[in-house]
C-alpha positions in Angstrom: 118.7 111.0 81.2 117.6 108.0 79.2 114.2 106.7 80.0 112.4 103.5 79.0 108.8 102.3 79.1 108.5 98.6 79.1 105.3 96.5 79.0 105.9 93.8 81.6 104.2 90.4 81.7 103.3 91.0 78.0 103.9 89.2 74.8 103.2 92.3 72.7 102.9 96.1 73.3 99.7 97.4 74.9 99.5 94.2 77.1 100.7 93.6 80.6 101.7 96.5 82.9 103.8 99.4 81.6 106.6 100.5 83.9 109.0 103.4 83.5 112.7 102.6 84.0 115.4 105.2 84.8 119.0 103.9 84.8 121.1 106.5 86.8 124.8 107.0 87.4 124.0 108.6 90.8 120.9 109.0 92.9 118.5 111.8 92.5 116.7 113.3 95.5 113.6 111.5 96.7 111.6 114.6 95.9 112.8 114.6 92.3 112.1 110.9 91.8 108.6 111.3 93.2 108.0 114.2 90.8 109.2 112.1 87.8 106.9 109.3 88.9 104.0 111.7 89.1 104.8 113.2 85.7 105.1 109.7 84.1 101.8 108.8 85.6 102.4 105.1 85.3 101.6 102.7 88.2 105.4 102.4 88.8 108.6 104.1 87.8 111.8 102.2 88.7 115.1 104.0 89.5 118.3 101.9 89.6 122.0 102.7 90.2 124.8 100.1 89.9 126.7 99.9 93.1 129.7 97.5 92.8 128.4 94.2 91.3 124.7 94.7 92.1 122.1 97.3 91.3 120.2 99.2 93.9 116.6 99.5 92.9 113.8 101.7 94.1 110.1 102.0 93.0 107.9 105.0 93.0 104.2 105.2 92.3 102.4 108.6 91.6 101.6 108.4 95.3 105.0 107.7 96.7 107.7 105.0 97.2 106.6 101.4 97.6 108.5 98.5 99.2 108.0 95.8 96.5 107.0 95.9 92.8 107.2 92.9 90.5 106.4 94.3 87.1 108.9 97.2 87.4 111.6 94.8 88.5 111.0 92.7 85.5 111.0 95.8 83.3 114.3 97.0 84.8 116.0 93.6 84.2 114.7 93.7 80.6 116.3 97.1 80.1 119.6 96.1 81.6 119.7 92.9 79.6 118.9 94.5 76.3 120.7 97.9 76.6 123.4 97.8 79.3 124.6 94.2 80.0 123.5 91.9 77.2 126.0 89.2 78.2 124.5 88.9 81.7 121.9 86.2 82.5 121.2 87.2 86.1 120.7 90.5 87.9 120.8 91.1 91.6 118.8 94.1 93.0 119.2 95.5 96.5 115.8 96.8 97.5 113.6 97.7 100.5 112.5 94.0 100.4 116.0 92.7 100.5 118.1 91.3 97.6 116.0 90.2 94.7 117.4 88.2 91.8 116.1 88.1 88.2 117.3 85.4 85.8 116.9 85.6 82.1 115.8 82.3 80.6 115.2 82.8 76.9 112.4 85.3 76.5 111.2 84.8 80.1 112.5 86.8 83.1 112.3 84.8 86.4 112.1 86.8 89.6 112.8 85.4 93.0 110.6 87.3 95.5 109.7 86.9 99.2 106.3 85.4 99.9 103.9 87.4 102.1 102.5 85.6 105.1 98.7 86.0 105.1 96.5 86.0 108.2 92.7 85.4 108.0 90.6 88.4 108.8 86.8 88.7 109.1 84.8 89.6 106.0 83.0 92.8 106.8 80.1 94.8 105.4 82.6 97.6 104.5 84.5 95.2 102.3 81.2 94.1 100.5 80.1 97.7 100.1 83.5 98.8 98.7 83.9 95.8 96.3 80.2 95.5 95.3 80.1 91.8 96.2 80.7 90.0 99.4 83.9 88.0 99.6 83.9 84.4 100.8 87.2 84.9 102.5 89.5 87.8 103.5 93.2 87.7 104.3 95.7 90.4 105.3 99.5 90.9 104.8 100.8 94.1 103.3 97.6 94.0 101.1 94.1 93.0 101.7 93.2 89.9 99.8 89.6 89.1 99.2 88.6 85.8 97.7 85.4 85.8 95.6 83.3 82.8 94.9 83.4 82.9 91.1 85.7 84.0 88.4 83.0 86.2 86.8 82.7 88.2 90.0 86.3 89.2 89.7 85.9 90.1 86.1 82.7 92.2 86.7 83.8 94.0 89.8 83.7 97.8 89.8 84.9 98.7 93.3 84.1 102.1 94.8 87.6 103.8 94.9 86.7 106.1 97.8 85.4 103.3 99.9 88.5 101.2 99.1 90.7 103.8 100.7 88.9 103.2 104.0 89.8 99.5 104.0 92.8 98.1 105.7 95.8 97.1 103.6 97.9 99.0 101.2 96.4 97.5 98.0 93.3 95.4 97.4 93.8 92.0 95.7 90.5 90.5 94.3 91.0 86.9 93.4 89.2 83.7 92.5 89.9 80.2 91.1 90.2 80.4 87.4 88.8 78.2 84.6 91.5 78.6 81.9 94.1 79.6 84.5 94.8 78.4 88.0 93.7 81.7 89.5 92.7 85.1 88.3 93.3 88.4 90.2 92.6 92.1 89.9 94.6 94.7 91.9 93.3 98.1 93.1 95.6 100.7 94.6 93.7 104.1 95.1 95.9 104.8 98.2 98.9 105.0 95.8 97.1 107.0 93.2 96.4 104.0 91.0 92.8 102.9 90.5 93.7 99.5 89.0 97.1 98.1 88.5 97.2 96.2 85.1 99.5 93.5 86.4 100.8 93.3 90.0 103.8 91.1 90.7 103.9 91.8 94.5 100.2 91.1 94.6 101.0 87.6 93.4 103.4 87.2 96.3 100.1 87.3 98.3 97.8 85.2 96.2 100.1 82.5 95.0 100.8 81.1 98.5 97.1 81.1 99.1 96.1 79.3 95.9 99.0 76.9 96.1 97.6 75.6 99.4 94.0 75.6 98.1 94.9 73.8 94.9 97.6 71.6 96.5 100.1 72.4 93.8 103.3 74.4 93.7 103.4 75.5 90.1 100.6 77.8 88.9 99.8 79.8 85.9 98.1 83.0 87.0 96.2 85.6 85.0 95.8 89.2 85.9 92.3 90.0 84.7 92.6 93.7 84.1 91.6 95.3 80.8 95.2 95.0 79.5 95.7 91.6 81.1 98.9 89.6 81.8 100.1 86.1 82.4 102.4 85.1 85.3 104.2 81.7 85.6 104.6 81.1 89.3 106.2 78.6 91.6 105.5 78.5 95.4 108.8 77.8 97.1 107.7 78.3 100.7 109.3 81.5 101.9 110.0 82.6 98.3 107.9 82.9 95.2 109.3 82.6 91.7 107.4 84.7 89.1 108.3 84.6 85.4 107.0 86.7 82.6 107.8 88.2 79.3 108.4 91.9 78.5 108.3 94.2 75.4 109.8 97.6 74.9 107.3 100.3 74.2 109.4 103.5 74.2 112.7 105.2 74.8 113.0 108.9 75.6 115.2 111.5 77.1 114.2 113.2 80.4 115.3 116.8 80.8 115.3 117.2 84.6 117.6 118.8 87.1 118.9 117.3 90.3 
């Protein structure tokens, strides 16, 4: 089986977030896809099968399947556009989060994702102990979003991974108002076997609605402030979030696995 590794939200290799992409003719078992994701040891491995005119898409972390992943969706669209359907300018993916579209616009791939609806939650001592600094605000949807007072606090944060597992929410999004960018964010996912996600598209489906309201603007340039880093061009459309980014091919390989 052909296997691709794509750096998503990157302008050159070794930036952004690497995702594995497997384009299948027929579905493997869930157990096998989980094993492949564990063996790849990337934050996400995407599996896709074309069913009639659209592609069904599933995402697996080393810790199991997840309901939404931005960077692996971008990576999958990049692979399909460059190796399978070069004449296509839009791809529709059927996923656990509904139908998602990705439009190719030059060297950018624009994803149309659902926005998460955040609810305010109390800032707790457990949050402060796990993060190493006390948030000024906390919000909850699928993930826990903690707003820090300064950009440098996000950059310097060294959360306690064991204590993060005890917090509510699937992932932790640490975010602050940026100086060069509208906002900066770091993403931590120890519950899924990923200490820090280099660039998290679904995380920005949490933080972009928040910062759009705070900054009173609908178009934002966001920066994932991980060691690799990545830039996301975002538009808050109310119930939907459009997230655009570039992608670069890192590797192609053959996987020798049974069904």
